[in-house]
C-alpha positions as CSV (number, residue, x, y, z in Angstrom):
1,M,25.4,-20.6,-20.1
2,R,23.7,-21.0,-23.4
3,S,26.1,-23.5,-24.6
4,I,25.6,-25.5,-21.4
5,V,21.8,-25.4,-21.9
6,E,22.3,-26.6,-25.5
7,R,24.5,-29.5,-24.5
8,V,22.2,-30.5,-21.5
9,F,19.0,-30.3,-23.3
10,G,19.9,-30.6,-27.0
11,H,18.3,-34.1,-27.6
12,R,15.4,-33.7,-25.0
13,V,13.6,-30.4,-25.8
14,T,12.2,-30.4,-29.4
15,D,11.8,-26.5,-29.6
16,L,15.0,-25.7,-27.9
17,E,16.2,-23.3,-30.6
18,R,13.1,-21.2,-30.1
19,L,13.6,-21.3,-26.3
20,L,17.3,-20.3,-26.6
21,R,16.2,-16.9,-28.0
22,V,15.9,-15.9,-24.3
23,F,19.8,-15.7,-24.4
24,E,19.7,-13.3,-27.3
25,H,19.5,-10.1,-25.4
26,D,21.8,-7.0,-24.8
27,H,20.8,-6.3,-21.2
28,I,23.1,-8.9,-19.6
29,H,26.7,-9.1,-20.8
30,T,28.4,-10.9,-17.9
31,R,27.4,-13.0,-14.8
32,Y,29.4,-14.7,-12.0
33,F,29.0,-18.4,-11.2
34,V,30.6,-20.0,-8.1
35,R,31.4,-23.3,-10.2
36,P,33.2,-23.8,-13.6
37,P,30.9,-24.5,-16.7
38,E,31.4,-28.2,-16.6
39,W,30.0,-28.5,-13.1
40,Y,26.6,-27.4,-14.5
41,E,26.7,-30.0,-17.2
42,R,26.6,-32.7,-14.7
43,D,23.6,-33.9,-12.9
44,H,23.6,-33.2,-9.1
45,G,21.2,-34.1,-6.4
46,F,19.7,-31.6,-4.0
47,G,22.2,-32.5,-1.2
48,E,25.2,-31.9,-3.5
49,S,23.8,-28.7,-4.8
50,N,22.9,-27.4,-1.4
51,A,26.4,-28.3,-0.1
52,V,27.9,-26.0,-2.9
53,F,25.3,-23.3,-1.8
54,A,26.5,-23.6,2.0
55,E,30.1,-23.4,1.1
56,S,29.9,-20.6,-1.6
57,A,27.3,-18.5,0.3
58,L,29.4,-18.4,3.5
59,E,32.5,-17.3,1.6
60,L,30.8,-14.6,-0.4
61,A,28.9,-13.4,2.6
62,E,32.0,-13.1,4.6
63,N,33.7,-11.0,1.9
64,A,30.7,-8.8,1.4
65,A,30.3,-8.3,5.2
66,R,34.1,-7.3,5.8
67,A,33.9,-4.9,2.9
68,A,30.7,-3.2,4.1
69,A,31.6,-2.9,7.8
70,A,35.4,-2.5,7.6
71,E,36.8,-0.9,10.7
72,H,33.4,-0.8,12.2
73,L,33.0,-4.6,12.3
74,S,33.8,-4.8,16.1
75,A,30.9,-2.5,16.8
76,V,28.2,-4.8,15.1
77,R,25.8,-6.2,17.7
78,A,23.1,-7.7,15.4
79,I,23.1,-9.4,11.9
80,V,20.4,-9.9,9.4
81,V,21.2,-12.5,6.7
82,V,18.9,-12.9,3.6
83,S,18.9,-15.8,1.1
84,S,16.6,-18.0,-0.8
85,T,18.7,-20.2,-2.9
86,G,19.8,-22.9,-0.4
87,V,18.9,-24.2,3.2
88,M,21.2,-24.3,6.2
89,T,20.5,-25.3,9.7
90,P,22.1,-23.9,11.8
91,S,21.4,-21.0,9.6
92,L,24.0,-19.1,7.6
93,D,24.2,-16.2,10.1
94,A,25.4,-18.5,12.9
95,S,28.5,-19.5,10.8
96,L,29.0,-16.0,9.6
97,I,29.1,-14.6,13.0
98,Q,31.9,-16.9,13.9
99,R,33.7,-16.4,10.8
100,L,33.7,-12.6,11.5
101,G,34.6,-13.0,15.0
102,L,31.5,-11.2,16.2
103,P,30.5,-11.7,19.9
104,A,28.5,-14.9,20.7
105,S,25.8,-12.6,22.1
106,T,25.2,-11.1,18.6
107,K,21.6,-11.0,17.8
108,R,20.7,-12.7,14.6
109,L,17.8,-12.7,12.2
110,P,17.9,-15.2,9.2
111,I,15.4,-14.5,6.4
112,F,14.5,-17.1,3.9
113,G,12.0,-17.3,1.1
114,L,11.6,-13.6,0.0
115,G,13.5,-14.1,-3.2
116,C,14.4,-10.9,-5.1
117,A,12.4,-8.9,-2.6
118,G,14.6,-9.9,0.2
119,G,17.2,-7.2,-0.2
120,V,14.8,-4.3,0.4
121,A,12.9,-6.3,3.1
122,G,16.1,-7.2,4.9
123,L,17.3,-3.7,4.8
124,A,14.0,-2.7,6.4
125,R,14.2,-5.3,9.2
126,A,17.9,-4.2,9.8
127,A,16.8,-0.6,10.4
128,E,14.0,-1.7,12.7
129,L,16.3,-3.8,14.6
130,S,19.0,-1.0,14.8
131,R,16.4,1.4,16.2
132,G,14.9,-1.0,18.6
133,L,18.4,-1.6,20.0
134,G,19.1,2.1,20.5
135,G,20.8,2.8,17.2
136,V,23.6,0.1,17.4
137,P,25.2,-0.9,14.1
138,V,23.3,-3.9,12.4
139,L,24.9,-5.8,9.6
140,M,22.7,-6.8,6.8
141,V,23.9,-9.4,4.3
142,A,22.1,-10.7,1.1
143,V,23.6,-13.7,-0.6
144,E,22.3,-15.9,-3.4
145,I,23.9,-18.8,-5.2
146,C,21.3,-18.9,-8.0
147,S,23.3,-21.1,-10.3
148,V,23.0,-24.2,-8.0
149,T,19.3,-24.3,-8.6
150,F,19.8,-25.1,-12.4
151,R,18.4,-28.7,-12.9
152,Q,19.4,-30.9,-15.7
153,S,16.3,-32.9,-15.2
154,D,14.0,-29.9,-15.7
155,T,13.1,-29.3,-19.4
156,R,10.5,-26.6,-18.6
157,K,10.7,-23.1,-20.2
158,S,11.0,-21.5,-16.7
159,N,14.2,-23.4,-16.0
160,I,15.7,-22.2,-19.3
161,V,14.6,-18.7,-18.8
162,A,16.1,-18.6,-15.3
163,S,19.4,-19.9,-16.6
164,S,19.6,-16.9,-18.9
165,I,19.0,-14.4,-16.2
166,F,20.2,-15.3,-12.8
167,G,23.8,-15.1,-11.4
168,D,25.6,-15.5,-8.1
169,G,26.6,-12.8,-5.8
170,A,26.4,-11.3,-2.2
171,A,26.2,-7.7,-0.8
172,A,26.1,-6.2,2.7
173,V,25.1,-2.9,4.2
174,L,26.0,-1.5,7.7
175,V,22.8,0.1,9.2
176,G,22.8,2.4,12.2
177,G,25.7,3.9,14.2
178,E,27.3,7.1,12.8
179,G,27.1,6.4,9.2
180,G,27.0,9.2,6.7
181,G,24.6,7.7,4.2
182,P,20.9,8.4,3.7
183,Q,18.4,7.9,6.6
184,I,16.1,5.0,6.4
185,I,12.8,6.6,7.3
186,D,10.2,3.7,6.8
187,S,9.1,0.7,4.8
188,H,6.0,-0.7,3.2
189,S,5.1,-4.1,2.3
190,T,2.3,-5.5,0.1
191,L,1.2,-9.0,-0.3
192,F,-1.1,-9.5,-3.4
193,P,-3.8,-12.0,-2.9
194,D,-3.9,-15.3,-4.9
195,T,-0.6,-14.7,-6.7
196,H,1.6,-17.3,-5.2
197,D,1.9,-18.8,-8.7
198,I,3.8,-15.9,-10.1
199,M,7.1,-16.7,-8.6
200,G,8.8,-19.1,-6.2
201,W,10.2,-22.6,-5.7
202,D,8.7,-26.0,-6.1
203,V,10.7,-28.4,-4.0
204,T,11.5,-31.5,-5.8
205,D,13.6,-34.6,-5.2
206,D,16.6,-33.2,-7.0
207,G,16.4,-29.5,-6.0
208,L,14.5,-26.3,-6.1
209,A,12.4,-25.9,-9.3
210,V,11.9,-22.3,-10.3
211,R,8.4,-21.1,-10.7
212,F,7.5,-18.3,-13.2
213,S,4.1,-17.6,-14.4
214,R,2.2,-14.5,-15.6
215,D,3.5,-11.4,-17.2
216,I,5.5,-9.6,-14.5
217,P,6.0,-6.3,-16.4
218,T,2.3,-6.1,-16.9
219,F,1.7,-6.8,-13.3
220,V,4.1,-3.9,-12.3
221,R,2.3,-1.5,-14.6
222,E,-1.1,-2.4,-13.3
223,N,-0.4,-2.7,-9.5
224,I,2.6,-0.7,-8.6
225,P,0.9,2.8,-8.9
226,D,-1.6,1.9,-6.2
227,V,1.1,0.4,-4.1
228,L,3.1,3.7,-4.3
229,R,-0.1,5.8,-3.4
230,A,-0.7,3.5,-0.4
231,A,2.9,3.7,0.6
232,C,3.1,7.6,0.4
233,E,-0.2,7.9,2.3
234,A,1.2,5.7,5.0
235,W,4.3,7.7,5.1
236,G,2.6,11.0,5.1
237,I,4.2,12.4,2.0
238,E,3.0,13.5,-1.4
239,G,3.8,11.1,-4.2
240,H,5.3,13.7,-6.3
241,N,8.2,14.0,-3.7
242,V,9.4,10.6,-4.7
243,R,11.4,11.3,-7.9
244,D,14.1,8.7,-7.5
245,V,13.8,4.9,-7.4
246,I,16.6,2.4,-6.5
247,A,15.0,-0.6,-8.1
248,H,15.8,-4.3,-8.1
249,P,16.9,-5.1,-11.7
250,G,14.7,-8.2,-12.3
251,G,15.0,-7.7,-16.1
252,S,15.0,-4.9,-18.6
253,K,11.3,-5.1,-19.3
254,V,10.6,-5.0,-15.5
255,L,12.7,-1.8,-15.3
256,E,10.7,-0.3,-18.2
257,A,7.5,-1.2,-16.5
258,Y,8.7,0.6,-13.3
259,S,9.4,3.6,-15.3
260,Q,5.9,3.6,-16.7
261,A,4.3,2.8,-13.4
262,T,6.1,5.7,-11.6
263,G,6.0,8.2,-14.4
264,L,9.8,8.7,-14.0
265,P,12.0,9.0,-17.0
266,A,13.8,5.8,-18.1
267,E,17.2,7.2,-17.3
268,T,16.1,7.1,-13.5
269,F,16.8,3.3,-13.8
270,D,20.2,3.5,-15.6
271,I,22.2,2.3,-12.6
272,A,19.8,-0.8,-12.2
273,R,20.4,-1.4,-15.8
274,K,24.2,-1.2,-15.5
275,V,23.9,-3.8,-12.6
276,L,21.8,-6.1,-14.6
277,R,24.2,-5.9,-17.6
278,D,27.3,-6.6,-15.5
279,F,26.0,-9.1,-13.0
280,G,22.6,-10.4,-14.1
281,N,19.8,-10.9,-11.7
282,M,21.3,-12.0,-8.3
283,S,18.0,-12.2,-6.6
284,S,18.1,-10.3,-3.2
285,A,21.6,-9.2,-3.5
286,S,21.0,-7.1,-6.8
287,V,19.2,-4.1,-5.3
288,L,22.1,-3.6,-2.8
289,F,24.5,-3.6,-5.8
290,V,22.3,-0.9,-7.2
291,L,22.4,1.0,-3.9
292,E,26.1,0.9,-3.8
293,H,26.5,2.3,-7.3
294,W,23.9,4.9,-6.5
295,L,25.7,5.9,-3.3
296,R,29.0,6.5,-5.4
297,S,27.0,8.5,-8.0
298,T,27.7,12.2,-8.0
299,S,24.2,13.1,-9.4
300,P,22.0,15.5,-7.5
301,R,19.6,13.7,-5.2
302,P,16.1,14.7,-4.4
303,P,15.0,14.9,-0.7
304,Y,13.5,11.4,-0.8
305,S,14.6,8.2,-2.6
306,L,12.7,5.0,-2.9
307,M,14.2,1.4,-2.8
308,A,11.8,-1.1,-4.5
309,A,11.8,-4.9,-5.3
310,L,9.2,-7.6,-5.9
311,G,9.3,-11.2,-4.9
312,P,7.5,-14.5,-4.1
313,G,4.2,-14.1,-2.4
314,F,3.6,-12.3,-4.9
315,S,4.8,-9.2,-2.9
316,S,6.2,-5.7,-3.1
317,E,8.7,-4.3,-0.7
318,L,9.6,-0.7,-0.5
319,V,12.0,1.4,1.7
320,L,11.9,5.2,2.0
321,L,15.1,7.0,2.2
322,R,15.8,10.6,3.2
323,N,18.8,12.2,1.6
324,S,21.0,14.9,2.9
325,V,20.3,17.8,0.5
326,E,22.4,20.8,0.5
């Protein structure tokens, strides 16, 4: 992607060499993009980019859903679909239900605009929906085509930084039923006042312009300890009982800040670092990649684990998991 940015902005950004240093990192080795490199070198309008989103998101979401539900797909009676990198009406879940062959009566909940926080929030909503329906299996899918939001007309630093971090991907989780995974106990949402400038989209004539401001790692260190205390109080557990965090890998410095804010050793976030290294930041889908790797890990687990992600708003989303401890 660096070479694409150089070719697209080479004659238009005077301090490009300095800005290109954002690509000089060791925490992201590979990323997946739905289109070949030459596609990103050409200018595309919002309509064309969004059409690529719709086509690619449906394909990736279907693959992820089939992998997650497998032989239990016929039992699914509700679906939650999370995405923030494109717009579809009818929404993506309507098309996905038909592609998967689910009943026409399948309940559906599309979630848009939560960005990186969407994976944790979507999982929380899926668990609530499953409990409300008597424990029936609910399929939760997060899919993001971040690459189509790269805009050749946008010479701002935020666009270049985003191009160095984000990738495309999808993940799915089957919630409820007779699954053998950890139990979703509760969730906790926090909306920080007057912080809408930190992260989000500005809708422009040629697409979605990424919005970044402030120092997010510093924000994590200063605010997450209070959020965790409030969440544990609401859940009726002692904070020291939460010794494991499944975090959205927004960036290496964000993961370092999570370690400092929680007081947990850096290796607690090794799985998140691996996902970031292998896939980049896939927005809402990333934390579900971390969850999958965590579920496959043979490391001993404490009684409780915490899923955590930050997103536009600016907001924090947490999910409390209870593990089966022998």
